[in-house]
MMTF fields as JSON, N, C-alpha, C and O atoms, coordinates in Angstrom:
{
  "mmtfVersion": "1.0.0",
  "mmtfProducer": "UNKNOWN",
  "numBonds": 475,
  "numAtoms": 476,
  "numGroups": 119,
  "numChains": 1,
  "numModels": 1,
  "chainsPerModel": [1],
  "groupsPerChain": [119],
  "chainIdList": ["A"],
  "bondAtomList": [4, 2, 8, 6, 12, 10, 16, 14, 20, 18, 24, 22, 28, 26, 32, 30, 36, 34, 40, 38, 44, 42, 48, 46, 52, 50, 56, 54, 60, 58, 64, 62, 68, 66, 72, 70, 76, 74, 80, 78, 84, 82, 88, 86, 92, 90, 96, 94, 100, 98, 104, 102, 108, 106, 112, 110, 116, 114, 120, 118, 124, 122, 128, 126, 132, 130, 136, 134, 140, 138, 144, 142, 148, 146, 152, 150, 156, 154, 160, 158, 164, 162, 168, 166, 172, 170, 176, 174, 180, 178, 184, 182, 188, 186, 192, 190, 196, 194, 200, 198, 204, 202, 208, 206, 212, 210, 216, 214, 220, 218, 224, 222, 228, 226, 232, 230, 236, 234, 240, 238, 244, 242, 248, 246, 252, 250, 256, 254, 260, 258, 264, 262, 268, 266, 272, 270, 276, 274, 280, 278, 284, 282, 288, 286, 292, 290, 296, 294, 300, 298, 304, 302, 308, 306, 312, 310, 316, 314, 320, 318, 324, 322, 328, 326, 332, 330, 336, 334, 340, 338, 344, 342, 348, 346, 352, 350, 356, 354, 360, 358, 364, 362, 368, 366, 372, 370, 376, 374, 380, 378, 384, 382, 388, 386, 392, 390, 396, 394, 400, 398, 404, 402, 408, 406, 412, 410, 416, 414, 420, 418, 424, 422, 428, 426, 432, 430, 436, 434, 440, 438, 444, 442, 448, 446, 452, 450, 456, 454, 460, 458, 464, 462, 468, 466, 472, 470],
  "bondOrderList": [1, 1, 1, 1, 1, 1, 1, 1, 1, 1, 1, 1, 1, 1, 1, 1, 1, 1, 1, 1, 1, 1, 1, 1, 1, 1, 1, 1, 1, 1, 1, 1, 1, 1, 1, 1, 1, 1, 1, 1, 1, 1, 1, 1, 1, 1, 1, 1, 1, 1, 1, 1, 1, 1, 1, 1, 1, 1, 1, 1, 1, 1, 1, 1, 1, 1, 1, 1, 1, 1, 1, 1, 1, 1, 1, 1, 1, 1, 1, 1, 1, 1, 1, 1, 1, 1, 1, 1, 1, 1, 1, 1, 1, 1, 1, 1, 1, 1, 1, 1, 1, 1, 1, 1, 1, 1, 1, 1, 1, 1, 1, 1, 1, 1, 1, 1, 1, 1],
  "groupList": [{"groupName": "MET", "atomNameList": ["N", "CA", "C", "O"], "elementList": ["N", "C", "C", "O"], "formalChargeList": [0, 0, 0, 0], "bondAtomList": [1, 0, 2, 1, 3, 2], "bondOrderList": [1, 1, 2], "singleLetterCode": "M", "chemCompType": "L-PEPTIDE LINKING"}, {"groupName": "ILE", "atomNameList": ["N", "CA", "C", "O"], "elementList": ["N", "C", "C", "O"], "formalChargeList": [0, 0, 0, 0], "bondAtomList": [1, 0, 2, 1, 3, 2], "bondOrderList": [1, 1, 2], "singleLetterCode": "I", "chemCompType": "L-PEPTIDE LINKING"}, {"groupName": "HIS", "atomNameList": ["N", "CA", "C", "O"], "elementList": ["N", "C", "C", "O"], "formalChargeList": [0, 0, 0, 0], "bondAtomList": [1, 0, 2, 1, 3, 2], "bondOrderList": [1, 1, 2], "singleLetterCode": "H", "chemCompType": "L-PEPTIDE LINKING"}, {"groupName": "ALA", "atomNameList": ["N", "CA", "C", "O"], "elementList": ["N", "C", "C", "O"], "formalChargeList": [0, 0, 0, 0], "bondAtomList": [1, 0, 2, 1, 3, 2], "bondOrderList": [1, 1, 2], "singleLetterCode": "A", "chemCompType": "L-PEPTIDE LINKING"}, {"groupName": "THR", "atomNameList": ["N", "CA", "C", "O"], "elementList": ["N", "C", "C", "O"], "formalChargeList": [0, 0, 0, 0], "bondAtomList": [1, 0, 2, 1, 3, 2], "bondOrderList": [1, 1, 2], "singleLetterCode": "T", "chemCompType": "L-PEPTIDE LINKING"}, {"groupName": "TRP", "atomNameList": ["N", "CA", "C", "O"], "elementList": ["N", "C", "C", "O"], "formalChargeList": [0, 0, 0, 0], "bondAtomList": [1, 0, 2, 1, 3, 2], "bondOrderList": [1, 1, 2], "singleLetterCode": "W", "chemCompType": "L-PEPTIDE LINKING"}, {"groupName": "VAL", "atomNameList": ["N", "CA", "C", "O"], "elementList": ["N", "C", "C", "O"], "formalChargeList": [0, 0, 0, 0], "bondAtomList": [1, 0, 2, 1, 3, 2], "bondOrderList": [1, 1, 2], "singleLetterCode": "V", "chemCompType": "L-PEPTIDE LINKING"}, {"groupName": "LEU", "atomNameList": ["N", "CA", "C", "O"], "elementList": ["N", "C", "C", "O"], "formalChargeList": [0, 0, 0, 0], "bondAtomList": [1, 0, 2, 1, 3, 2], "bondOrderList": [1, 1, 2], "singleLetterCode": "L", "chemCompType": "L-PEPTIDE LINKING"}, {"groupName": "PHE", "atomNameList": ["N", "CA", "C", "O"], "elementList": ["N", "C", "C", "O"], "formalChargeList": [0, 0, 0, 0], "bondAtomList": [1, 0, 2, 1, 3, 2], "bondOrderList": [1, 1, 2], "singleLetterCode": "F", "chemCompType": "L-PEPTIDE LINKING"}, {"groupName": "SER", "atomNameList": ["N", "CA", "C", "O"], "elementList": ["N", "C", "C", "O"], "formalChargeList": [0, 0, 0, 0], "bondAtomList": [1, 0, 2, 1, 3, 2], "bondOrderList": [1, 1, 2], "singleLetterCode": "S", "chemCompType": "L-PEPTIDE LINKING"}, {"groupName": "ASN", "atomNameList": ["N", "CA", "C", "O"], "elementList": ["N", "C", "C", "O"], "formalChargeList": [0, 0, 0, 0], "bondAtomList": [1, 0, 2, 1, 3, 2], "bondOrderList": [1, 1, 2], "singleLetterCode": "N", "chemCompType": "L-PEPTIDE LINKING"}, {"groupName": "LYS", "atomNameList": ["N", "CA", "C", "O"], "elementList": ["N", "C", "C", "O"], "formalChargeList": [0, 0, 0, 0], "bondAtomList": [1, 0, 2, 1, 3, 2], "bondOrderList": [1, 1, 2], "singleLetterCode": "K", "chemCompType": "L-PEPTIDE LINKING"}, {"groupName": "GLY", "atomNameList": ["N", "CA", "C", "O"], "elementList": ["N", "C", "C", "O"], "formalChargeList": [0, 0, 0, 0], "bondAtomList": [1, 0, 2, 1, 3, 2], "bondOrderList": [1, 1, 2], "singleLetterCode": "G", "chemCompType": "PEPTIDE LINKING"}, {"groupName": "GLN", "atomNameList": ["N", "CA", "C", "O"], "elementList": ["N", "C", "C", "O"], "formalChargeList": [0, 0, 0, 0], "bondAtomList": [1, 0, 2, 1, 3, 2], "bondOrderList": [1, 1, 2], "singleLetterCode": "Q", "chemCompType": "L-PEPTIDE LINKING"}, {"groupName": "ARG", "atomNameList": ["N", "CA", "C", "O"], "elementList": ["N", "C", "C", "O"], "formalChargeList": [0, 0, 0, 0], "bondAtomList": [1, 0, 2, 1, 3, 2], "bondOrderList": [1, 1, 2], "singleLetterCode": "R", "chemCompType": "L-PEPTIDE LINKING"}, {"groupName": "TYR", "atomNameList": ["N", "CA", "C", "O"], "elementList": ["N", "C", "C", "O"], "formalChargeList": [0, 0, 0, 0], "bondAtomList": [1, 0, 2, 1, 3, 2], "bondOrderList": [1, 1, 2], "singleLetterCode": "Y", "chemCompType": "L-PEPTIDE LINKING"}, {"groupName": "ASP", "atomNameList": ["N", "CA", "C", "O"], "elementList": ["N", "C", "C", "O"], "formalChargeList": [0, 0, 0, 0], "bondAtomList": [1, 0, 2, 1, 3, 2], "bondOrderList": [1, 1, 2], "singleLetterCode": "D", "chemCompType": "L-PEPTIDE LINKING"}, {"groupName": "GLU", "atomNameList": ["N", "CA", "C", "O"], "elementList": ["N", "C", "C", "O"], "formalChargeList": [0, 0, 0, 0], "bondAtomList": [1, 0, 2, 1, 3, 2], "bondOrderList": [1, 1, 2], "singleLetterCode": "E", "chemCompType": "L-PEPTIDE LINKING"}, {"groupName": "PRO", "atomNameList": ["N", "CA", "C", "O"], "elementList": ["N", "C", "C", "O"], "formalChargeList": [0, 0, 0, 0], "bondAtomList": [1, 0, 2, 1, 3, 2], "bondOrderList": [1, 1, 2], "singleLetterCode": "P", "chemCompType": "L-PEPTIDE LINKING"}],
  "groupTypeList": [0, 1, 2, 3, 2, 1, 4, 4, 5, 1, 6, 3, 7, 1, 7, 8, 8, 6, 3, 7, 9, 7, 10, 11, 9, 12, 11, 4, 11, 12, 3, 11, 1, 6, 13, 0, 1, 7, 14, 7, 8, 15, 7, 7, 1, 1, 3, 4, 12, 6, 12, 7, 7, 9, 13, 6, 9, 1, 1, 16, 5, 11, 15, 1, 7, 11, 3, 6, 3, 12, 7, 5, 6, 1, 12, 4, 8, 17, 0, 1, 7, 4, 14, 6, 11, 10, 16, 14, 14, 4, 9, 6, 8, 5, 1, 13, 8, 6, 6, 3, 8, 3, 7, 3, 7, 15, 7, 12, 8, 3, 6, 7, 18, 0, 9, 8, 7, 2, 18],
  "groupIdList": [1, 2, 3, 4, 5, 6, 7, 8, 9, 10, 11, 12, 13, 14, 15, 16, 17, 18, 19, 20, 21, 22, 23, 24, 25, 26, 27, 28, 29, 30, 31, 32, 33, 34, 35, 36, 37, 38, 39, 40, 41, 42, 43, 44, 45, 46, 47, 48, 49, 50, 51, 52, 53, 54, 55, 56, 57, 58, 59, 60, 61, 62, 63, 64, 65, 66, 67, 68, 69, 70, 71, 72, 73, 74, 75, 76, 77, 78, 79, 80, 81, 82, 83, 84, 85, 86, 87, 88, 89, 90, 91, 92, 93, 94, 95, 96, 97, 98, 99, 100, 101, 102, 103, 104, 105, 106, 107, 108, 109, 110, 111, 112, 113, 114, 115, 116, 117, 118, 119],
  "secStructList": [7, 2, 2, 2, 2, 2, 2, 2, 2, 2, 2, 2, 2, 2, 2, 2, 2, 2, 2, 2, 2, 2, 2, 2, 6, 6, 7, 2, 2, 2, 2, 2, 2, 2, 2, 2, 2, 2, 2, 2, 2, 2, 2, 2, 2, 2, 2, 2, 2, 2, 2, 2, 2, 6, 6, 7, 1, 1, 7, 7, 2, 2, 2, 2, 2, 2, 2, 2, 2, 2, 2, 2, 2, 2, 2, 2, 2, 2, 2, 2, 2, 2, 2, 2, 2, 6, 6, 7, 7, 7, 2, 2, 2, 2, 2, 2, 2, 2, 2, 2, 2, 2, 2, 2, 2, 2, 2, 2, 6, 6, 6, 1, 6, 6, 1, 6, 6, 7, 7],
  "xCoordList": [73.648, 72.784, 73.153, 72.643, 74.074, 74.878, 75.017, 74.395, 75.545, 75.109, 74.198, 74.269, 73.118, 71.558, 71.183, 70.754, 71.523, 71.336, 71.672, 70.823, 73.009, 73.659, 72.894, 72.447, 72.898, 72.709, 70.71, 70.119, 70.349, 68.558, 69.191, 68.757, 70.145, 69.991, 70.66, 70.612, 71.207, 72.216, 70.99, 71.033, 70.159, 69.179, 68.393, 67.88, 68.049, 67.079, 67.72, 67.088, 68.694, 69.391, 69.052, 68.21, 69.636, 69.217, 67.831, 67.718, 66.618, 65.619, 65.102, 64.011, 65.933, 65.211, 65.658, 64.971, 66.94, 67.436, 66.697, 66.495, 66.398, 65.724, 63.798, 63.19, 63.557, 62.276, 62.209, 61.196, 63.318, 63.659, 63.691, 62.713, 64.595, 64.603, 63.095, 62.66, 62.496, 61.326, 60.213, 59.39, 60.197, 59.404, 59.827, 58.892, 61.053, 61.305, 61.034, 60.926, 60.95, 60.74, 59.491, 59.156, 58.681, 57.284, 56.769, 56.04, 56.945, 57.003, 56.026, 56.246, 55.131, 54.111, 53.998, 53.992, 53.909, 53.295, 54.715, 54.856, 55.572, 56.67, 57.499, 58.139, 57.257, 57.697, 57.025, 57.529, 55.759, 54.731, 55.325, 55.628, 55.49, 55.794, 57.084, 57.322, 58.051, 59.176, 59.407, 60.155, 58.58, 58.097, 57.598, 58.085, 56.501, 56.021, 57.181, 57.516, 58.191, 59.007, 59.949, 60.145, 60.369, 61.256, 60.786, 61.547, 59.535, 58.762, 58.905, 59.385, 58.533, 59.021, 60.7, 60.929, 61.689, 62.645, 62.796, 63.515, 62.042, 62.097, 61.976, 62.689, 61.044, 60.355, 61.68, 61.861, 62.497, 63.35, 64.721, 65.429, 65.245, 65.75, 65.734, 66.686, 64.415, 63.994, 64.309, 65.022, 63.602, 63.675, 65.343, 65.718, 65.869, 67.086, 67.959, 68.722, 67.677, 68.203, 67.766, 68.448, 66.711, 66.018, 66.768, 67.457, 67.049, 68.017, 69.121, 69.577, 69.538, 70.887, 70.942, 71.591, 70.327, 69.94, 69.732, 70.125, 69.052, 68.789, 69.845, 69.726, 71.391, 72.254, 73.314, 74.399, 72.79, 73.835, 73.171, 71.973, 74.169, 73.897, 73.585, 72.521, 74.615, 73.88, 73.88, 74.825, 72.819, 72.599, 72.803, 71.935, 73.736, 74.804, 73.997, 73.228, 74.029, 73.284, 74.006, 73.537, 74.677, 75.659, 74.388, 73.627, 74.048, 73.002, 71.62, 71.137, 71.037, 70.264, 70.243, 69.334, 71.402, 71.647, 71.69, 71.283, 72.375, 72.186, 71.012, 70.843, 69.958, 68.802, 68.031, 67.081, 68.188, 67.272, 67.975, 67.326, 69.192, 69.399, 69.076, 68.59, 69.288, 68.741, 67.06, 66.599, 66.443, 64.951, 64.83, 63.739, 65.711, 65.699, 65.977, 65.046, 67.054, 67.335, 66.28, 66.248, 65.225, 64.228, 63.289, 62.436, 63.11, 61.994, 62.634, 61.758, 63.77, 64.142, 63.585, 62.682, 64.216, 63.755, 61.882, 61.393, 61.467, 60.0, 59.7, 59.138, 60.132, 59.765, 60.455, 60.017, 61.454, 62.093, 61.349, 61.184, 60.645, 60.307, 58.712, 58.217, 57.936, 56.684, 56.747, 55.823, 58.14, 58.038, 58.47, 58.033, 59.238, 59.779, 58.333, 57.984, 57.518, 55.971, 55.174, 54.334, 55.299, 54.369, 55.011, 54.807, 55.894, 56.956, 57.218, 56.909, 57.772, 57.911, 59.652, 60.339, 60.117, 61.368, 61.923, 61.274, 63.073, 63.869, 64.885, 65.025, 65.449, 66.87, 66.873, 68.028, 66.222, 66.219, 66.647, 67.704, 65.641, 65.406, 66.462, 66.658, 67.358, 68.638, 69.671, 70.198, 70.011, 70.748, 70.659, 71.652, 69.471, 69.055, 69.525, 70.347, 68.974, 69.674, 71.26, 71.672, 71.937, 73.194, 73.679, 74.472, 72.997, 73.657, 73.527, 74.505, 72.042, 71.395, 72.452, 73.128, 72.634, 73.162, 74.77, 75.423, 74.992, 76.676, 76.791, 77.382, 76.007, 75.74, 75.578, 75.931, 75.018, 74.384, 75.695, 76.067, 76.05, 77.437, 78.605, 79.368, 78.753, 79.805, 79.713, 80.783, 78.771, 78.203, 78.497, 79.021, 77.935, 77.704, 79.161, 79.549, 79.664, 81.101, 82.761, 83.85, 82.111, 83.522, 83.589, 84.599, 82.158, 82.106, 81.683, 82.351, 80.414, 79.714, 80.892, 81.74, 80.561, 81.831, 81.48, 82.362, 80.075, 79.75, 79.852, 79.168, 80.657, 81.22, 82.538, 83.372, 82.62, 83.892, 84.934, 85.862, 84.819, 86.14, 86.631, 87.524, 85.779, 85.969, 87.0, 86.856, 87.918, 89.323, 88.765, 89.585],
  "yCoordList": [167.354, 168.196, 169.299, 169.69, 169.747, 171.17, 170.833, 171.652, 170.011, 168.977, 169.775, 170.494, 169.044, 169.323, 170.434, 170.729, 171.407, 172.768, 173.171, 173.672, 173.033, 173.629, 173.314, 174.074, 172.081, 171.446, 172.377, 172.777, 172.404, 173.01, 174.7, 175.167, 175.263, 176.82, 176.903, 177.903, 175.993, 175.929, 175.486, 175.85, 174.699, 174.487, 175.308, 175.534, 176.084, 177.229, 178.696, 179.738, 178.542, 179.889, 179.384, 179.922, 178.551, 177.849, 178.086, 178.665, 177.353, 177.706, 179.191, 179.569, 179.957, 181.46, 182.115, 182.851, 181.602, 182.259, 181.689, 182.272, 180.64, 179.958, 180.927, 181.538, 180.41, 181.308, 182.809, 183.326, 183.403, 185.24, 184.662, 184.927, 183.993, 183.962, 183.725, 184.493, 182.641, 182.472, 183.525, 183.735, 184.022, 185.363, 186.319, 186.894, 186.613, 187.842, 187.279, 188.096, 186.031, 185.867, 185.528, 185.137, 185.717, 185.318, 184.179, 183.976, 183.542, 182.053, 181.653, 180.768, 182.499, 182.842, 181.375, 181.285, 180.26, 178.898, 178.019, 177.22, 178.186, 177.555, 178.278, 177.798, 179.292, 180.383, 179.916, 179.59, 179.96, 179.353, 178.129, 177.837, 177.313, 176.207, 175.566, 174.426, 176.794, 176.503, 177.267, 176.841, 178.684, 179.092, 178.405, 178.424, 177.747, 176.37, 175.848, 176.154, 174.975, 174.097, 175.286, 175.062, 176.284, 177.122, 177.467, 177.949, 177.27, 177.653, 176.694, 176.844, 175.162, 174.079, 174.24, 173.97, 174.639, 174.571, 175.336, 175.045, 176.655, 177.625, 177.031, 177.463, 176.055, 175.126, 174.083, 173.772, 173.605, 172.572, 173.39, 172.666, 174.552, 175.446, 175.696, 175.515, 176.143, 176.412, 175.124, 174.82, 174.449, 173.011, 172.153, 171.468, 172.607, 172.254, 172.98, 172.458, 174.562, 175.232, 175.209, 175.844, 174.577, 174.95, 173.525, 173.792, 172.421, 171.19, 171.082, 170.423, 172.331, 172.589, 173.239, 172.621, 174.595, 175.114, 174.365, 174.794, 172.992, 171.932, 171.215, 170.565, 171.334, 170.597, 171.353, 170.877, 172.671, 173.754, 173.725, 173.783, 173.627, 173.484, 175.012, 175.248, 176.264, 177.473, 178.219, 178.066, 179.046, 179.964, 180.987, 181.541, 181.694, 182.649, 183.64, 183.25, 185.186, 185.732, 185.821, 186.616, 185.241, 185.013, 184.046, 184.636, 183.1, 182.308, 182.493, 181.913, 183.603, 184.637, 185.421, 185.396, 186.013, 186.81, 186.361, 186.968, 184.653, 184.048, 183.433, 182.956, 183.384, 182.933, 184.161, 183.979, 185.368, 186.304, 186.798, 187.359, 186.632, 186.836, 185.939, 186.286, 184.341, 183.585, 183.667, 183.443, 184.037, 184.554, 185.843, 186.007, 186.909, 188.439, 187.446, 187.333, 186.924, 185.843, 185.628, 186.089, 185.019, 184.203, 184.984, 184.686, 186.413, 187.64, 188.21, 188.615, 188.668, 188.97, 188.575, 189.111, 186.891, 186.295, 186.382, 186.79, 185.962, 186.254, 187.581, 187.536, 188.698, 190.32, 190.651, 191.47, 189.975, 190.046, 189.433, 190.108, 188.017, 187.332, 187.603, 187.205, 188.302, 189.218, 190.051, 190.34, 191.049, 192.572, 192.29, 193.071, 191.277, 190.904, 190.815, 191.522, 189.808, 189.146, 190.104, 190.021, 191.659, 192.873, 193.749, 194.654, 193.928, 194.744, 195.695, 196.815, 195.64, 196.941, 196.864, 195.871, 197.946, 197.99, 197.283, 197.232, 196.602, 195.927, 196.163, 195.666, 196.9, 197.503, 197.585, 197.444, 197.718, 198.191, 196.681, 196.481, 195.484, 194.345, 193.588, 192.523, 193.848, 193.396, 193.58, 192.612, 194.802, 195.349, 194.738, 194.214, 194.728, 193.909, 192.101, 191.431, 191.772, 190.308, 190.001, 189.155, 191.006, 190.968, 190.958, 190.173, 192.04, 192.383, 191.313, 190.798, 190.72, 189.636, 188.522, 188.118, 187.928, 187.151, 186.851, 185.826, 187.956, 188.334, 187.636, 186.609, 188.587, 188.24, 186.683, 186.256, 186.145, 184.837, 183.651, 182.6, 184.401, 183.181, 183.756, 182.961, 185.039, 185.301, 184.829, 184.817, 184.525, 184.439, 182.657, 181.932, 182.367, 180.752, 180.186, 179.141, 180.556, 179.851, 180.653, 180.261, 181.568, 182.074, 182.759, 183.102, 182.852, 182.901, 181.487, 180.898, 181.13, 180.186, 178.814, 178.514, 178.202, 176.977, 175.689, 174.849, 175.51, 173.985, 174.649, 174.227, 175.747, 176.107, 175.515, 175.328, 175.151, 174.692, 175.561, 175.269, 176.581, 177.288, 178.0, 178.812, 177.42, 178.012, 177.238, 176.035, 177.532, 177.105, 176.089, 175.483],
  "zCoordList": [70.879, 70.787, 70.007, 68.957, 70.623, 69.627, 68.262, 67.585, 67.606, 66.248, 65.189, 64.192, 66.25, 66.115, 65.605, 64.489, 67.147, 66.776, 65.625, 64.888, 65.227, 64.495, 63.14, 62.28, 63.234, 61.389, 61.338, 60.335, 62.441, 62.216, 61.445, 60.392, 62.217, 61.73, 60.482, 59.766, 60.246, 59.049, 57.482, 56.307, 58.133, 57.025, 56.885, 55.788, 58.175, 58.269, 57.734, 57.558, 57.596, 56.655, 55.167, 54.449, 54.9, 53.74, 52.889, 51.808, 53.841, 53.356, 53.585, 53.158, 54.26, 54.458, 52.836, 52.127, 52.577, 51.15, 49.903, 48.837, 50.2, 49.143, 48.903, 48.024, 50.549, 50.291, 49.842, 49.371, 50.028, 49.551, 48.056, 47.358, 47.571, 46.214, 45.411, 44.553, 45.831, 45.272, 45.477, 44.586, 46.365, 46.93, 45.85, 45.293, 45.434, 44.618, 43.01, 42.095, 42.804, 41.508, 41.122, 40.003, 42.25, 41.994, 41.834, 40.863, 42.43, 42.511, 44.074, 44.901, 44.041, 45.316, 46.475, 47.702, 45.225, 46.078, 46.191, 47.117, 45.365, 46.016, 47.322, 48.258, 47.026, 48.662, 49.925, 51.0, 49.538, 50.983, 51.416, 52.573, 50.193, 50.955, 51.26, 51.659, 50.917, 51.509, 52.799, 53.679, 52.902, 54.307, 55.45, 56.58, 55.029, 56.216, 56.501, 57.645, 55.78, 56.176, 57.157, 58.351, 56.616, 57.364, 58.587, 59.427, 58.82, 60.384, 60.989, 62.113, 60.495, 61.153, 61.73, 62.909, 60.924, 61.43, 62.357, 63.313, 62.242, 63.225, 64.785, 65.69, 64.962, 65.958, 66.261, 67.439, 65.351, 65.891, 66.295, 66.994, 66.086, 66.276, 68.006, 68.766, 68.347, 69.803, 70.404, 71.36, 69.606, 70.604, 71.098, 72.049, 70.016, 70.183, 71.18, 71.993, 70.946, 71.869, 73.198, 74.003, 73.626, 75.077, 75.2, 76.184, 74.928, 74.937, 75.663, 76.598, 74.603, 75.077, 76.304, 77.148, 76.767, 78.161, 79.119, 80.204, 79.099, 79.886, 80.429, 81.468, 79.463, 79.902, 80.848, 81.181, 81.241, 81.824, 83.138, 83.412, 83.862, 85.509, 85.859, 86.431, 85.489, 86.161, 84.825, 84.05, 84.521, 83.387, 83.556, 84.231, 83.198, 82.889, 82.273, 81.394, 82.646, 81.752, 79.798, 78.983, 79.601, 78.426, 78.099, 77.333, 78.348, 77.928, 77.274, 76.301, 78.189, 78.104, 76.511, 75.681, 76.441, 75.401, 74.496, 73.505, 74.371, 72.952, 72.62, 71.498, 73.713, 73.052, 72.796, 72.035, 73.23, 72.579, 71.358, 70.475, 71.261, 69.572, 68.76, 67.683, 69.105, 68.299, 67.76, 66.641, 68.908, 68.671, 68.059, 67.513, 67.98, 67.211, 65.653, 64.856, 65.435, 64.134, 63.571, 62.43, 63.958, 63.551, 63.423, 62.586, 64.316, 63.73, 62.996, 62.232, 62.521, 61.086, 60.393, 59.75, 60.309, 59.122, 58.489, 57.435, 59.363, 59.335, 58.444, 57.349, 59.04, 58.801, 57.386, 56.579, 57.25, 55.862, 54.972, 53.955, 54.975, 54.197, 53.899, 52.844, 54.885, 54.773, 54.228, 53.468, 54.371, 53.858, 52.186, 51.342, 51.824, 50.506, 49.827, 48.882, 50.467, 49.546, 49.361, 48.465, 50.483, 50.047, 49.916, 50.724, 49.071, 48.283, 49.154, 48.747, 50.425, 51.056, 51.549, 51.309, 52.178, 52.393, 53.288, 54.333, 53.274, 53.847, 54.88, 55.997, 54.339, 54.766, 56.303, 56.704, 57.047, 58.568, 58.978, 59.575, 58.572, 59.306, 58.705, 59.29, 57.512, 57.077, 58.035, 58.583, 58.286, 59.404, 60.588, 61.093, 61.17, 62.784, 62.319, 62.944, 61.452, 60.812, 61.352, 62.146, 60.615, 60.317, 61.822, 62.341, 62.405, 64.16, 64.881, 65.422, 65.017, 65.65, 65.407, 66.354, 63.929, 63.693, 64.08, 64.274, 64.088, 64.132, 65.713, 66.05, 66.522, 68.001, 68.67, 69.769, 67.74, 68.008, 67.739, 68.261, 66.77, 66.273, 67.171, 67.721, 67.32, 68.302, 69.897, 70.507, 70.456, 71.527, 71.507, 72.353, 70.217, 70.561, 70.023, 70.545, 69.417, 68.721, 70.024, 70.443, 70.095, 70.896, 72.416, 73.029, 72.838, 74.413, 75.204, 76.054, 74.684, 75.708, 75.728, 74.887, 76.96, 77.111, 76.199, 76.018, 75.566, 74.49, 73.328, 72.395, 73.126, 71.74, 71.61, 72.496, 69.93, 69.877, 70.158, 70.912, 69.599, 69.791, 71.236, 71.473, 71.974, 73.616, 74.115, 73.895, 74.67, 75.054, 76.45, 77.14]
}
């Protein structure tokens, strides 16, 4: 289950940057299609995340924080894409994205016991 979760968010990250570049280049139809596929991957990320949470016997505050950080990343994806499409400033959301993504990676890979780097 953890491999499916990691695969879905890596694909979502790639789709995010593809949609972002299509929006910036003015190819709105292609950007809209990629963004709809990206939204499907949001659902897959959430579903695999819930599946991972269901495997944990005792849910600690770290799991809740990881889930909130993951949802925060998804929210910043949407806000950045929407603001780029409407030619509005995105700097605040890029900062939020970096913080949320770093927090999710740190919790997922270094802190939580189902991670690769946890002893």
